[in-house]
N, CA and C atoms of all chains as a GROMACS GRO file, in nm:
protein
  579
    1MET      N    1   2.462   1.125   0.060
    1MET     CA    2   2.335   1.178   0.060
    1MET      C    3   2.292   1.225  -0.054
    2ASN      N    4   2.214   1.134  -0.156
    2ASN     CA    5   2.130   1.186  -0.256
    2ASN      C    6   2.005   1.165  -0.254
    3GLU      N    7   1.959   1.217  -0.370
    3GLU     CA    8   1.798   1.218  -0.378
    3GLU      C    9   1.726   1.126  -0.332
    4TRP      N   10   1.787   0.988  -0.347
    4TRP     CA   11   1.690   0.870  -0.294
    4TRP      C   12   1.688   0.869  -0.158
    5PHE      N   13   1.783   0.927  -0.086
    5PHE     CA   14   1.796   0.927   0.064
    5PHE      C   15   1.672   1.015   0.106
    6VAL      N   16   1.698   1.153   0.045
    6VAL     CA   17   1.592   1.249   0.077
    6VAL      C   18   1.452   1.199   0.068
    7ALA      N   19   1.418   1.130  -0.034
    7ALA     CA   20   1.304   1.087  -0.075
    7ALA      C   21   1.258   0.963   0.030
    8ALA      N   22   1.334   0.899   0.085
    8ALA     CA   23   1.318   0.792   0.166
    8ALA      C   24   1.297   0.862   0.320
    9LEU      N   25   1.386   0.959   0.342
    9LEU     CA   26   1.318   1.020   0.463
    9LEU      C   27   1.228   1.062   0.455
   10ALA      N   28   1.156   1.144   0.354
   10ALA     CA   29   1.039   1.226   0.321
   10ALA      C   30   0.926   1.124   0.343
   11LEU      N   31   0.946   1.020   0.297
   11LEU     CA   32   0.841   0.896   0.282
   11LEU      C   33   0.829   0.875   0.443
   12LEU      N   34   0.926   0.842   0.544
   12LEU     CA   35   0.912   0.790   0.674
   12LEU      C   36   0.814   0.898   0.757
   13ALA      N   37   0.817   1.012   0.684
   13ALA     CA   38   0.724   1.109   0.796
   13ALA      C   39   0.579   1.074   0.761
   14GLY      N   40   0.541   0.987   0.645
   14GLY     CA   41   0.422   0.921   0.622
   14GLY      C   42   0.375   0.825   0.749
   15LEU      N   43   0.457   0.757   0.796
   15LEU     CA   44   0.430   0.665   0.891
   15LEU      C   45   0.382   0.698   1.028
   16VAL      N   46   0.404   0.832   1.042
   16VAL     CA   47   0.321   0.915   1.169
   16VAL      C   48   0.174   0.896   1.161
   17PRO      N   49   0.126   0.954   1.052
   17PRO     CA   50  -0.038   0.948   1.048
   17PRO      C   51  -0.099   0.802   1.056
   18CYS      N   52   0.010   0.711   0.997
   18CYS     CA   53  -0.039   0.582   0.982
   18CYS      C   54  -0.031   0.519   1.122
   19GLY      N   55   0.045   0.549   1.186
   19GLY     CA   56   0.082   0.500   1.351
   19GLY      C   57  -0.012   0.556   1.428
   20VAL      N   58  -0.093   0.697   1.407
   20VAL     CA   59  -0.205   0.739   1.466
   20VAL      C   60  -0.320   0.704   1.449
   21VAL      N   61  -0.361   0.653   1.332
   21VAL     CA   62  -0.460   0.567   1.289
   21VAL      C   63  -0.475   0.395   1.378
   22CYS      N   64  -0.327   0.363   1.370
   22CYS     CA   65  -0.324   0.255   1.462
   22CYS      C   66  -0.389   0.230   1.594
   23LEU      N   67  -0.362   0.355   1.631
   23LEU     CA   68  -0.396   0.400   1.791
   23LEU      C   69  -0.523   0.431   1.832
   24ARG      N   70  -0.610   0.448   1.739
   24ARG     CA   71  -0.734   0.493   1.764
   24ARG      C   72  -0.848   0.427   1.663
   25GLY      N   73  -0.960   0.422   1.738
   25GLY     CA   74  -1.087   0.339   1.662
   25GLY      C   75  -1.100   0.241   1.693
   26ASP      N   76  -1.162   0.138   1.620
   26ASP     CA   77  -1.191   0.007   1.634
   26ASP      C   78  -1.084  -0.072   1.566
   27PRO      N   79  -1.112  -0.195   1.562
   27PRO     CA   80  -1.001  -0.285   1.499
   27PRO      C   81  -0.993  -0.278   1.344
   28VAL      N   82  -1.108  -0.269   1.299
   28VAL     CA   83  -1.101  -0.242   1.137
   28VAL      C   84  -1.016  -0.133   1.080
   29ASN      N   85  -1.049  -0.027   1.159
   29ASN     CA   86  -0.995   0.112   1.161
   29ASN      C   87  -0.830   0.098   1.161
   30ARG      N   88  -0.804   0.010   1.263
   30ARG     CA   89  -0.644   0.019   1.295
   30ARG      C   90  -0.591  -0.068   1.199
   31LEU      N   91  -0.666  -0.179   1.154
   31LEU     CA   92  -0.619  -0.252   1.033
   31LEU      C   93  -0.577  -0.180   0.921
   32VAL      N   94  -0.678  -0.095   0.868
   32VAL     CA   95  -0.657  -0.001   0.756
   32VAL      C   96  -0.510   0.078   0.766
   33GLY      N   97  -0.480   0.144   0.896
   33GLY     CA   98  -0.362   0.195   0.946
   33GLY      C   99  -0.238   0.096   0.928
   34LEU      N  100  -0.256  -0.009   0.958
   34LEU     CA  101  -0.157  -0.148   0.950
   34LEU      C  102  -0.130  -0.123   0.796
   35GLU      N  103  -0.222  -0.144   0.715
   35GLU     CA  104  -0.205  -0.186   0.581
   35GLU      C  105  -0.114  -0.082   0.508
   36MET      N  106  -0.191   0.051   0.530
   36MET     CA  107  -0.120   0.179   0.496
   36MET      C  108   0.043   0.182   0.524
   37ALA      N  109   0.076   0.132   0.665
   37ALA     CA  110   0.193   0.158   0.692
   37ALA      C  111   0.305   0.071   0.628
   38GLY      N  112   0.234  -0.082   0.574
   38GLY     CA  113   0.308  -0.147   0.535
   38GLY      C  114   0.356  -0.120   0.359
   39THR      N  115   0.243  -0.055   0.299
   39THR     CA  116   0.281  -0.023   0.206
   39THR      C  117   0.386   0.109   0.192
   40VAL      N  118   0.358   0.222   0.264
   40VAL     CA  119   0.481   0.312   0.283
   40VAL      C  120   0.621   0.244   0.305
   41ASP      N  121   0.636   0.157   0.407
   41ASP     CA  122   0.753   0.078   0.468
   41ASP      C  123   0.785  -0.003   0.299
   42THR      N  124   0.718  -0.051   0.218
   42THR     CA  125   0.764  -0.145   0.105
   42THR      C  126   0.810  -0.007   0.017
   43LEU      N  127   0.766   0.132  -0.002
   43LEU     CA  128   0.841   0.215  -0.087
   43LEU      C  129   0.938   0.271  -0.030
   44VAL      N  130   0.968   0.298   0.110
   44VAL     CA  131   1.081   0.336   0.181
   44VAL      C  132   1.187   0.242   0.154
   45LEU      N  133   1.137   0.098   0.154
   45LEU     CA  134   1.270  -0.002   0.134
   45LEU      C  135   1.328  -0.017  -0.025
   46LEU      N  136   1.217   0.048  -0.099
   46LEU     CA  137   1.272   0.038  -0.252
   46LEU      C  138   1.339   0.161  -0.264
   47LEU      N  139   1.330   0.259  -0.193
   47LEU     CA  140   1.386   0.384  -0.221
   47LEU      C  141   1.529   0.376  -0.136
   48LEU      N  142   1.540   0.302  -0.036
   48LEU     CA  143   1.668   0.285   0.047
   48LEU      C  144   1.753   0.192  -0.049
   49ALA      N  145   1.705   0.078  -0.128
   49ALA     CA  146   1.767  -0.003  -0.208
   49ALA      C  147   1.862   0.068  -0.299
   50GLN      N  148   1.769   0.141  -0.382
   50GLN     CA  149   1.833   0.245  -0.477
   50GLN      C  150   1.925   0.365  -0.433
   51ALA      N  151   1.918   0.369  -0.292
   51ALA     CA  152   1.998   0.478  -0.226
   51ALA      C  153   2.122   0.425  -0.218
   52TYR      N  154   2.123   0.308  -0.141
   52TYR     CA  155   2.252   0.200  -0.103
   52TYR      C  156   2.327   0.149  -0.230
   53ASP      N  157   2.258   0.174  -0.362
   53ASP     CA  158   2.304   0.109  -0.486
   53ASP      C  159   2.319  -0.051  -0.485
   54ARG      N  160   2.270  -0.116  -0.377
   54ARG     CA  161   2.264  -0.244  -0.397
   54ARG      C  162   2.155  -0.338  -0.464
   55ALA      N  163   2.146  -0.382  -0.537
   55ALA     CA  164   2.046  -0.461  -0.593
   55ALA      C  165   1.988  -0.578  -0.550
   56ILE      N  166   2.095  -0.641  -0.443
   56ILE     CA  167   2.011  -0.738  -0.353
   56ILE      C  168   1.897  -0.696  -0.250
   57TYR      N  169   1.930  -0.559  -0.227
   57TYR     CA  170   1.814  -0.514  -0.131
   57TYR      C  171   1.688  -0.494  -0.167
   58PHE      N  172   1.669  -0.485  -0.303
   58PHE     CA  173   1.547  -0.482  -0.377
   58PHE      C  174   1.469  -0.592  -0.312
   59ASP      N  175   1.532  -0.719  -0.311
   59ASP     CA  176   1.442  -0.817  -0.240
   59ASP      C  177   1.386  -0.837  -0.124
   60LEU      N  178   1.420  -0.722  -0.041
   60LEU     CA  179   1.376  -0.692   0.117
   60LEU      C  180   1.225  -0.636   0.069
   61ALA      N  181   1.223  -0.532  -0.033
   61ALA     CA  182   1.078  -0.474  -0.054
   61ALA      C  183   1.013  -0.572  -0.088
   62LEU      N  184   1.054  -0.660  -0.206
   62LEU     CA  185   0.953  -0.756  -0.253
   62LEU      C  186   0.902  -0.821  -0.131
   63ALA      N  187   0.977  -0.884  -0.051
   63ALA     CA  188   0.948  -0.976   0.054
   63ALA      C  189   0.865  -0.888   0.157
   64LEU      N  190   0.866  -0.763   0.168
   64LEU     CA  191   0.759  -0.700   0.288
   64LEU      C  192   0.630  -0.707   0.185
   65ALA      N  193   0.644  -0.658   0.059
   65ALA     CA  194   0.507  -0.653  -0.020
   65ALA      C  195   0.445  -0.760  -0.011
   66LEU      N  196   0.483  -0.873  -0.040
   66LEU     CA  197   0.439  -0.996  -0.017
   66LEU      C  198   0.380  -1.032   0.120
   67LEU      N  199   0.432  -1.021   0.237
   67LEU     CA  200   0.432  -1.067   0.328
   67LEU      C  201   0.337  -0.952   0.388
   68SER      N  202   0.350  -0.817   0.394
   68SER     CA  203   0.235  -0.748   0.432
   68SER      C  204   0.085  -0.773   0.376
   69PHE      N  205   0.101  -0.823   0.259
   69PHE     CA  206  -0.030  -0.864   0.194
   69PHE      C  207  -0.090  -0.993   0.251
   70ALA      N  208  -0.001  -1.088   0.297
   70ALA     CA  209  -0.058  -1.190   0.359
   70ALA      C  210  -0.108  -1.165   0.512
   71GLY      N  211  -0.020  -1.073   0.561
   71GLY     CA  212  -0.060  -1.053   0.698
   71GLY      C  213  -0.191  -0.976   0.718
   72GLY      N  214  -0.218  -0.900   0.615
   72GLY     CA  215  -0.338  -0.814   0.630
   72GLY      C  216  -0.464  -0.924   0.586
   73MET      N  217  -0.428  -1.014   0.508
   73MET     CA  218  -0.528  -1.105   0.484
   73MET      C  219  -0.581  -1.188   0.594
   74VAL      N  220  -0.468  -1.226   0.666
   74VAL     CA  221  -0.490  -1.324   0.778
   74VAL      C  222  -0.598  -1.233   0.882
   75PHE      N  223  -0.549  -1.115   0.900
   75PHE     CA  224  -0.607  -1.004   0.991
   75PHE      C  225  -0.750  -0.995   0.976
   76ALA      N  226  -0.782  -0.968   0.832
   76ALA     CA  227  -0.890  -0.927   0.787
   76ALA      C  228  -1.016  -1.051   0.816
   77ARG      N  229  -0.926  -1.167   0.794
   77ARG     CA  230  -1.017  -1.309   0.810
   77ARG      C  231  -1.060  -1.322   0.962
   78PHE      N  232  -0.962  -1.325   1.027
   78PHE     CA  233  -0.958  -1.314   1.183
   78PHE      C  234  -1.086  -1.197   1.206
   79LEU      N  235  -1.060  -1.069   1.162
   79LEU     CA  236  -1.165  -0.998   1.210
   79LEU      C  237  -1.309  -1.009   1.178
   80GLU      N  238  -1.312  -1.078   1.076
   80GLU     CA  239  -1.443  -1.102   1.031
   80GLU      C  240  -1.530  -1.232   1.076
   81ARG      N  241  -1.441  -1.337   1.112
   81ARG     CA  242  -1.505  -1.437   1.187
   81ARG      C  243  -1.498  -1.458   1.340
   82TRP      N  244  -1.382  -1.419   1.406
   82TRP     CA  245  -1.391  -1.448   1.557
   82TRP      C  246  -1.372  -1.332   1.648
   83ILE      N  247  -1.272  -1.222   1.602
   83ILE     CA  248  -1.258  -1.144   1.723
   83ILE      C  249  -1.366  -1.043   1.701
   84MET      N  250   2.262   1.951  -1.382
   84MET     CA  251   2.157   1.827  -1.406
   84MET      C  252   2.123   1.800  -1.548
   85SER      N  253   2.125   1.670  -1.565
   85SER     CA  254   2.120   1.605  -1.681
   85SER      C  255   1.932   1.616  -1.688
   86PRO      N  256   1.866   1.613  -1.839
   86PRO     CA  257   1.735   1.609  -1.833
   86PRO      C  258   1.669   1.470  -1.770
   87ARG      N  259   1.766   1.392  -1.767
   87ARG     CA  260   1.732   1.245  -1.719
   87ARG      C  261   1.741   1.264  -1.543
   88GLY      N  262   1.808   1.311  -1.506
   88GLY     CA  263   1.820   1.354  -1.344
   88GLY      C  264   1.682   1.424  -1.293
   89VAL      N  265   1.663   1.506  -1.396
   89VAL     CA  266   1.528   1.612  -1.368
   89VAL      C  267   1.408   1.553  -1.376
   90LEU      N  268   1.400   1.455  -1.456
   90LEU     CA  269   1.295   1.374  -1.479
   90LEU      C  270   1.266   1.254  -1.358
   91VAL      N  271   1.404   1.218  -1.335
   91VAL     CA  272   1.400   1.104  -1.195
   91VAL      C  273   1.364   1.178  -1.078
   92ALA      N  274   1.384   1.275  -1.054
   92ALA     CA  275   1.346   1.382  -0.917
   92ALA      C  276   1.223   1.401  -0.950
   93ALA      N  277   1.168   1.440  -1.082
   93ALA     CA  278   1.015   1.478  -1.094
   93ALA      C  279   0.936   1.360  -1.034
   94LEU      N  280   0.965   1.222  -1.082
   94LEU     CA  281   0.914   1.106  -1.055
   94LEU      C  282   0.922   1.092  -0.891
   95LEU      N  283   1.019   1.105  -0.843
   95LEU     CA  284   1.027   1.095  -0.702
   95LEU      C  285   0.947   1.156  -0.628
   96VAL      N  286   0.910   1.283  -0.655
   96VAL     CA  287   0.874   1.389  -0.590
   96VAL      C  288   0.706   1.362  -0.604
   97VAL      N  289   0.681   1.316  -0.730
   97VAL     CA  290   0.521   1.257  -0.760
   97VAL      C  291   0.489   1.162  -0.642
   98GLY      N  292   0.585   1.048  -0.652
   98GLY     CA  293   0.557   0.933  -0.569
   98GLY      C  294   0.572   0.960  -0.438
   99VAL      N  295   0.650   1.035  -0.358
   99VAL     CA  296   0.651   1.064  -0.223
   99VAL      C  297   0.534   1.151  -0.207
  100GLY      N  298   0.520   1.273  -0.288
  100GLY     CA  299   0.421   1.327  -0.271
  100GLY      C  300   0.263   1.265  -0.258
  101VAL      N  301   0.227   1.175  -0.341
  101VAL     CA  302   0.101   1.118  -0.349
  101VAL      C  303   0.116   1.024  -0.251
  102THR      N  304   0.204   0.953  -0.170
  102THR     CA  305   0.186   0.854  -0.080
  102THR      C  306   0.167   0.948   0.073
  103LEU      N  307   0.246   1.050   0.062
  103LEU     CA  308   0.220   1.120   0.190
  103LEU      C  309   0.073   1.196   0.213
  104ALA      N  310   0.017   1.221   0.090
  104ALA     CA  311  -0.100   1.289   0.087
  104ALA      C  312  -0.225   1.167   0.100
  105SER      N  313  -0.178   1.050   0.050
  105SER     CA  314  -0.293   0.934   0.105
  105SER      C  315  -0.270   0.901   0.266
  106CYS      N  316  -0.150   0.914   0.317
  106CYS     CA  317  -0.120   0.891   0.465
  106CYS      C  318  -0.242   0.987   0.542
  107VAL      N  319  -0.229   1.100   0.512
  107VAL     CA  320  -0.290   1.237   0.562
  107VAL      C  321  -0.468   1.180   0.532
  108GLY      N  322  -0.504   1.150   0.410
  108GLY     CA  323  -0.630   1.116   0.385
  108GLY      C  324  -0.672   1.015   0.483
  109VAL      N  325  -0.591   0.896   0.489
  109VAL     CA  326  -0.624   0.771   0.586
  109VAL      C  327  -0.648   0.831   0.733
  110LEU      N  328  -0.576   0.938   0.779
  110LEU     CA  329  -0.576   0.986   0.913
  110LEU      C  330  -0.728   1.087   0.932
  111VAL      N  331  -0.755   1.138   0.833
  111VAL     CA  332  -0.876   1.248   0.844
  111VAL      C  333  -1.001   1.203   0.805
  112MET      N  334  -1.004   1.083   0.759
  112MET     CA  335  -1.149   0.996   0.683
  112MET      C  336  -1.223   0.967   0.858
  113ARG      N  337  -1.337   0.923   0.829
  113ARG     CA  338  -1.418   0.918   0.955
  113ARG      C  339  -1.432   0.770   0.979
  114ASP      N  340  -1.454   0.669   0.866
  114ASP     CA  341  -1.478   0.537   0.906
  114ASP      C  342  -1.392   0.458   0.813
  115ALA      N  343  -1.379   0.317   0.821
  115ALA     CA  344  -1.277   0.245   0.782
  115ALA      C  345  -1.320   0.252   0.605
  116PHE      N  346  -1.451   0.252   0.545
  116PHE     CA  347  -1.476   0.233   0.442
  116PHE      C  348  -1.419   0.370   0.367
  117ASP      N  349  -1.426   0.472   0.423
  117ASP     CA  350  -1.385   0.608   0.369
  117ASP      C  351  -1.196   0.578   0.374
  118ARG      N  352  -1.159   0.539   0.473
  118ARG     CA  353  -0.998   0.519   0.458
  118ARG      C  354  -0.958   0.441   0.371
  119LEU      N  355  -1.019   0.323   0.350
  119LEU     CA  356  -0.966   0.218   0.235
  119LEU      C  357  -0.957   0.304   0.122
  120HIS      N  358  -1.013   0.407   0.087
  120HIS     CA  359  -1.021   0.434  -0.043
  120HIS      C  360  -0.848   0.502  -0.073
  121TYR      N  361  -0.812   0.560   0.054
  121TYR     CA  362  -0.702   0.648   0.031
  121TYR      C  363  -0.593   0.573   0.040
  122THR      N  364  -0.569   0.425   0.046
  122THR     CA  365  -0.467   0.307   0.026
  122THR      C  366  -0.456   0.289  -0.112
  123ALA      N  367  -0.558   0.328  -0.217
  123ALA     CA  368  -0.514   0.288  -0.344
  123ALA      C  369  -0.428   0.381  -0.406
  124PRO      N  370  -0.399   0.533  -0.409
  124PRO     CA  371  -0.313   0.589  -0.477
  124PRO      C  372  -0.168   0.553  -0.429
  125ALA      N  373  -0.148   0.532  -0.318
  125ALA     CA  374  -0.011   0.453  -0.247
  125ALA      C  375   0.013   0.332  -0.287
  126THR      N  376  -0.053   0.273  -0.350
  126THR     CA  377  -0.029   0.126  -0.431
  126THR      C  378  -0.048   0.143  -0.582
  127THR      N  379  -0.080   0.263  -0.649
  127THR     CA  380  -0.087   0.213  -0.774
  127THR      C  381   0.020   0.338  -0.838
  128ILE      N  382  -0.031   0.475  -0.814
  128ILE     CA  383   0.052   0.586  -0.862
  128ILE      C  384   0.222   0.580  -0.802
  129ALA      N  385   0.204   0.565  -0.682
  129ALA     CA  386   0.369   0.583  -0.619
  129ALA      C  387   0.446   0.503  -0.660
  130PRO      N  388   0.412   0.340  -0.653
  130PRO     CA  389   0.507   0.240  -0.668
  130PRO      C  390   0.555   0.272  -0.805
  131LEU      N  391   0.454   0.275  -0.920
  131LEU     CA  392   0.481   0.308  -1.077
  131LEU      C  393   0.592   0.407  -1.072
  132ALA      N  394   0.549   0.547  -1.010
  132ALA     CA  395   0.656   0.616  -1.035
  132ALA      C  396   0.787   0.612  -0.971
  133ILE      N  397   0.775   0.555  -0.863
  133ILE     CA  398   0.929   0.496  -0.815
  133ILE      C  399   0.993   0.409  -0.880
  134ALA      N  400   0.919   0.313  -0.906
  134ALA     CA  401   0.998   0.217  -1.024
  134ALA      C  402   1.034   0.285  -1.157
  135ALA      N  403   0.942   0.366  -1.199
  135ALA     CA  404   1.005   0.418  -1.336
  135ALA      C  405   1.131   0.502  -1.289
  136ALA      N  406   1.132   0.586  -1.202
  136ALA     CA  407   1.260   0.643  -1.170
  136ALA      C  408   1.373   0.536  -1.149
  137VAL      N  409   1.380   0.436  -1.117
  137VAL     CA  410   1.488   0.347  -1.060
  137VAL      C  411   1.495   0.282  -1.234
  138VAL      N  412   1.396   0.257  -1.297
  138VAL     CA  413   1.438   0.202  -1.458
  138VAL      C  414   1.495   0.321  -1.509
  139LEU      N  415   1.468   0.439  -1.493
  139LEU     CA  416   1.528   0.578  -1.575
  139LEU      C  417   1.682   0.550  -1.530
  140GLU      N  418   1.730   0.544  -1.384
  140GLU     CA  419   1.866   0.561  -1.328
  140GLU      C  420   1.909   0.434  -1.378
  141GLU      N  421   1.887   0.301  -1.382
  141GLU     CA  422   1.964   0.184  -1.366
  141GLU      C  423   1.941   0.110  -1.502
  142SER      N  424   1.852   0.159  -1.575
  142SER     CA  425   1.804   0.093  -1.706
  142SER      C  426   1.747  -0.048  -1.661
  143LEU      N  427   1.706  -0.134  -1.735
  143LEU     CA  428   1.646  -0.266  -1.724
  143LEU      C  429   1.746  -0.359  -1.662
  144SER      N  430   1.816  -0.323  -1.559
  144SER     CA  431   1.919  -0.400  -1.475
  144SER      C  432   1.831  -0.501  -1.392
  145ALA      N  433   1.931  -0.570  -1.311
  145ALA     CA  434   1.835  -0.655  -1.209
  145ALA      C  435   1.780  -0.547  -1.133
  146ALA      N  436   1.834  -0.418  -1.090
  146ALA     CA  437   1.759  -0.354  -0.998
  146ALA      C  438   1.645  -0.288  -1.072
  147GLY      N  439   1.629  -0.269  -1.182
  147GLY     CA  440   1.531  -0.223  -1.234
  147GLY      C  441   1.417  -0.315  -1.256
  148ILE      N  442   1.431  -0.418  -1.308
  148ILE     CA  443   1.338  -0.535  -1.274
  148ILE      C  444   1.293  -0.576  -1.170
  149LYS      N  445   1.361  -0.585  -1.053
  149LYS     CA  446   1.301  -0.608  -0.922
  149LYS      C  447   1.205  -0.479  -0.884
  150ALA      N  448   1.241  -0.334  -0.902
  150ALA     CA  449   1.164  -0.244  -0.879
  150ALA      C  450   1.006  -0.266  -0.935
  151LEU      N  451   1.019  -0.274  -1.103
  151LEU     CA  452   0.903  -0.301  -1.156
  151LEU      C  453   0.833  -0.432  -1.079
  152LEU      N  454   0.877  -0.554  -1.033
  152LEU     CA  455   0.824  -0.638  -0.968
  152LEU      C  456   0.765  -0.595  -0.822
  153VAL      N  457   0.826  -0.499  -0.765
  153VAL     CA  458   0.771  -0.477  -0.641
  153VAL      C  459   0.643  -0.383  -0.687
  154ALA      N  460   0.659  -0.304  -0.778
  154ALA     CA  461   0.530  -0.227  -0.824
  154ALA      C  462   0.407  -0.308  -0.855
  155LEU      N  463   0.474  -0.438  -0.957
  155LEU     CA  464   0.330  -0.507  -1.008
  155LEU      C  465   0.282  -0.593  -0.885
  156VAL      N  466   0.357  -0.606  -0.783
  156VAL     CA  467   0.308  -0.709  -0.660
  156VAL      C  468   0.216  -0.612  -0.611
  157LEU      N  469   0.272  -0.482  -0.547
  157LEU     CA  470   0.176  -0.394  -0.509
  157LEU      C  471  -0.009  -0.349  -0.582
  158LEU      N  472   0.051  -0.346  -0.706
  158LEU     CA  473  -0.059  -0.347  -0.772
  158LEU      C  474  -0.167  -0.434  -0.785
  159VAL      N  475  -0.142  -0.572  -0.790
  159VAL     CA  476  -0.204  -0.671  -0.805
  159VAL      C  477  -0.265  -0.714  -0.663
  160THR      N  478  -0.168  -0.715  -0.567
  160THR     CA  479  -0.238  -0.759  -0.408
  160THR      C  480  -0.349  -0.659  -0.347
  161ASN      N  481  -0.292  -0.517  -0.361
  161ASN     CA  482  -0.362  -0.423  -0.241
  161ASN      C  483  -0.528  -0.442  -0.285
  162PRO      N  484  -0.583  -0.424  -0.420
  162PRO     CA  485  -0.732  -0.469  -0.426
  162PRO      C  486  -0.768  -0.604  -0.378
  163VAL      N  487  -0.717  -0.701  -0.370
  163VAL     CA  488  -0.778  -0.786  -0.304
  163VAL      C  489  -0.796  -0.781  -0.140
  164LEU      N  490  -0.662  -0.712  -0.099
  164LEU     CA  491  -0.635  -0.694   0.030
  164LEU      C  492  -0.776  -0.577   0.078
  165THR      N  493  -0.796  -0.487   0.003
  165THR     CA  494  -0.888  -0.391   0.012
  165THR      C  495  -1.010  -0.451   0.020
  166HIS      N  496  -1.031  -0.538  -0.069
  166HIS     CA  497  -1.190  -0.626  -0.057
  166HIS      C  498  -1.207  -0.682   0.054
  167ALA      N  499  -1.107  -0.742   0.086
  167ALA     CA  500  -1.103  -0.823   0.215
  167ALA      C  501  -1.154  -0.776   0.338
  168THR      N  502  -1.069  -0.645   0.360
  168THR     CA  503  -1.069  -0.550   0.480
  168THR      C  504  -1.238  -0.492   0.463
  169ALA      N  505  -1.281  -0.454   0.354
  169ALA     CA  506  -1.396  -0.398   0.347
  169ALA      C  507  -1.507  -0.504   0.375
  170ARG      N  508  -1.479  -0.604   0.353
  170ARG     CA  509  -1.586  -0.734   0.386
  170ARG      C  510  -1.603  -0.745   0.512
  171ALA      N  511  -1.442  -0.755   0.576
  171ALA     CA  512  -1.466  -0.772   0.703
  171ALA      C  513  -1.516  -0.657   0.804
  172ALA      N  514  -1.518  -0.552   0.796
  172ALA     CA  515  -1.586  -0.405   0.800
  172ALA      C  516  -1.748  -0.440   0.788
  173ARG      N  517  -1.804  -0.483   0.675
  173ARG     CA  518  -1.941  -0.487   0.671
  173ARG      C  519  -1.997  -0.603   0.748
  174VAL      N  520  -1.907  -0.702   0.755
  174VAL     CA  521  -1.963  -0.829   0.843
  174VAL      C  522  -1.970  -0.771   0.986
  175ARG      N  523  -1.858  -0.710   1.032
  175ARG     CA  524  -1.855  -0.661   1.159
  175ARG      C  525  -1.976  -0.565   1.214
  176GLN      N  526  -2.012  -0.490   1.093
  176GLN     CA  527  -2.112  -0.398   1.128
  176GLN      C  528  -2.254  -0.465   1.122
  177PHE      N  529  -2.290  -0.546   1.003
  177PHE     CA  530  -2.426  -0.586   1.004
  177PHE      C  531  -2.439  -0.736   1.002
  178GLY      N  532  -2.327  -0.802   1.029
  178GLY     CA  533  -2.337  -0.956   1.065
  178GLY      C  534  -2.350  -1.024   0.938
  179GLU      N  535  -2.305  -1.156   0.946
  179GLU     CA  536  -2.280  -1.222   0.826
  179GLU      C  537  -2.442  -1.241   0.728
  180TRP      N  538  -2.430  -1.223   0.607
  180TRP     CA  539  -2.541  -1.222   0.527
  180TRP      C  540  -2.569  -1.360   0.447
  181THR      N  541  -2.678  -1.430   0.477
  181THR     CA  542  -2.708  -1.541   0.411
  181THR      C  543  -2.878  -1.533   0.366
  182VAL      N  544  -2.872  -1.622   0.281
  182VAL     CA  545  -3.021  -1.611   0.198
  182VAL      C  546  -3.113  -1.670   0.288
  183GLN      N  547  -3.212  -1.614   0.302
  183GLN     CA  548  -3.325  -1.692   0.392
  183GLN      C  549  -3.418  -1.755   0.334
  184GLU      N  550  -3.501  -1.860   0.384
  184GLU     CA  551  -3.586  -1.938   0.368
  184GLU      C  552  -3.699  -1.875   0.266
  185GLY      N  553  -3.699  -1.915   0.147
  185GLY     CA  554  -3.821  -1.867   0.055
  185GLY      C  555  -3.763  -1.721  -0.014
  186GLU      N  556  -3.664  -1.669   0.019
  186GLU     CA  557  -3.601  -1.554  -0.055
  186GLU      C  558  -3.549  -1.570  -0.184
  187GLN      N  559  -3.615  -1.477  -0.267
  187GLN     CA  560  -3.544  -1.482  -0.393
  187GLN      C  561  -3.434  -1.398  -0.454
  188VAL      N  562  -3.327  -1.474  -0.480
  188VAL     CA  563  -3.213  -1.426  -0.517
  188VAL      C  564  -3.212  -1.358  -0.647
  189LYS      N  565  -3.157  -1.270  -0.673
  189LYS     CA  566  -3.188  -1.161  -0.810
  189LYS      C  567  -3.073  -1.264  -0.900
  190GLY      N  568  -3.110  -1.312  -1.026
  190GLY     CA  569  -3.054  -1.370  -1.120
  190GLY      C  570  -3.003  -1.489  -1.094
  191GLU      N  571  -3.100  -1.534  -1.026
  191GLU     CA  572  -3.070  -1.704  -0.999
  191GLU      C  573  -3.250  -1.764  -1.017
  192HIS      N  574  -3.211  -1.849  -1.101
  192HIS     CA  575  -3.401  -1.889  -1.130
  192HIS      C  576  -3.399  -2.052  -1.098
  193PRO      N  577  -3.496  -2.073  -0.999
  193PRO     CA  578  -3.506  -2.184  -0.960
  193PRO      C  579  -3.536  -2.313  -1.054
   0.00000   0.00000   0.00000
């Protein structure tokens, strides 16, 4: 249990407000909550990779950063045109 | 605790604190446009602080470079995502905007 684990656990609490936003309001508001949750998740994976001291785990954070961007763009396009 | 350890802990506190404050800001704002503002600190200050903490701990090894790369990706992609989301919100609110027949577009000369 080092300071990186403590920081990652503290950041996990930030997912609760994002989840509440995802459950209320119109679809665009929910999308903003989802994007915020993706950012928080990326930072949590970054901290956990350093906590476990494995360089290869940083690739997970990188993949999530790129994929949450792609997912958010797809959702934004669909909400703009069709849904 | 070494001076470097103190600096790493301070950077982590900054990163975590900014992100948690942004999450609360996303929760309490009224509409999507206000909420979108609060995604910015969590993708600029927080990743840079955390990546700086990793680089201080590990120097510029594979871990440090990858952490900086994650921060850079978040820094570049989030403004694009914010713009697309705000555009979707505006189109849903007011409808698609197009130039009407005979309408003068500012900055465009016939």
